[in-house]
Every structure is written in C-alpha cells, then in structure tokens.
C-alpha positions in Angstrom: -60.9 -112.3 -42.3 -59.6 -109.0 -43.6 -57.3 -108.9 -46.5 -55.1 -105.9 -47.3 -57.7 -104.2 -49.5 -60.5 -104.7 -47.1 -58.3 -103.7 -44.2 -57.5 -100.4 -46.0 -61.2 -99.8 -46.6 -62.0 -100.6 -42.9 -59.2 -98.3 -41.8 -60.6 -95.5 -43.9 -64.1 -96.0 -42.4 -62.7 -96.1 -38.8 -60.8 -92.9 -39.5 -63.9 -91.2 -40.8 -65.8 -92.2 -37.6 -63.0 -91.0 -35.4 -63.0 -87.6 -37.2 -66.7 -87.3 -37.0 -66.9 -88.2 -33.4 -64.0 -85.9 -32.5 -65.7 -83.0 -34.3 -68.9 -83.7 -32.5 -67.2 -83.9 -29.1 -65.5 -80.5 -29.9 -68.9 -78.9 -30.3 -70.4 -80.6 -27.2 -69.8 -79.2 -23.7 -67.4 -81.5 -21.8 -69.3 -81.8 -18.6 -72.4 -80.1 -17.3 -75.0 -80.3 -14.5 -77.2 -82.3 -16.8 -76.8 -86.0 -16.1 -78.1 -87.0 -19.6 -75.5 -84.7 -21.2 -72.8 -86.2 -19.0 -73.9 -89.7 -20.0 -73.7 -88.8 -23.7 -70.2 -87.3 -23.2 -69.0 -90.4 -21.5 -70.5 -92.6 -24.2 -68.7 -90.5 -26.9 -65.4 -90.8 -25.0 -65.8 -94.6 -24.7 -66.7 -94.9 -28.4 -63.7 -92.8 -29.4 -61.5 -95.0 -27.3 -62.9 -98.2 -28.9 -62.5 -96.7 -32.4 -58.9 -95.9 -31.7 -58.3 -99.4 -30.4 -59.9 -100.8 -33.5 -57.7 -98.6 -35.7 -54.6 -99.8 -33.9 -55.6 -103.4 -34.4 -56.5 -102.9 -38.1 -53.1 -101.1 -38.7 -51.3 -104.0 -37.0 -53.1 -106.5 -39.2 -52.6 -104.6 -42.4 -48.9 -104.1 -41.6 -48.5 -107.8 -40.9 -50.1 -108.6 -44.2 -47.7 -106.2 -45.9 -44.8 -107.9 -44.2 -46.0 -111.3 -45.2 -46.3 -110.2 -48.9 -42.8 -108.8 -49.0 -41.2 -111.9 -47.4 -43.0 -114.3 -49.7 -41.5 -112.7 -52.9 
C-alpha cells in the first residue's frame, strides 16, 4: 500500500510520464493515412488517459492520508 511519501513519489513519476507523453504527442501528427501511425496515436491517447486516471487515484489516496493524519492529532 502507498504511504504519503511513496504516494508523493509515485505522483511525481506519473506527472513526469504525463509531461513526456504529452510532449511526444505534440510532435506527432494527430491522424494520417498510415494505419501504423494511427495505431500509435491511439495507443498514446489511451496511455495518457490511463496516466491521468492513475494521477487522480493517487491524489485521492494521498489526500485521504493527509486527512487521516490531521484528524488523528
């Protein structure tokens, strides 16, 4: 299970992946006549969606850990 420190590290990693993938997508044509290029673009969009979902879940978990810490004191 993630603790707050591990959650922050994981969140940092996910943010780095999101930025890197977003930058790569910005340099890649959105759609073309090449089916392989289209498949890669679709995979990148799906990966970005999954990373953003993971970020949302990690944020929710880390925030809940923070709330638990403040209520226990």
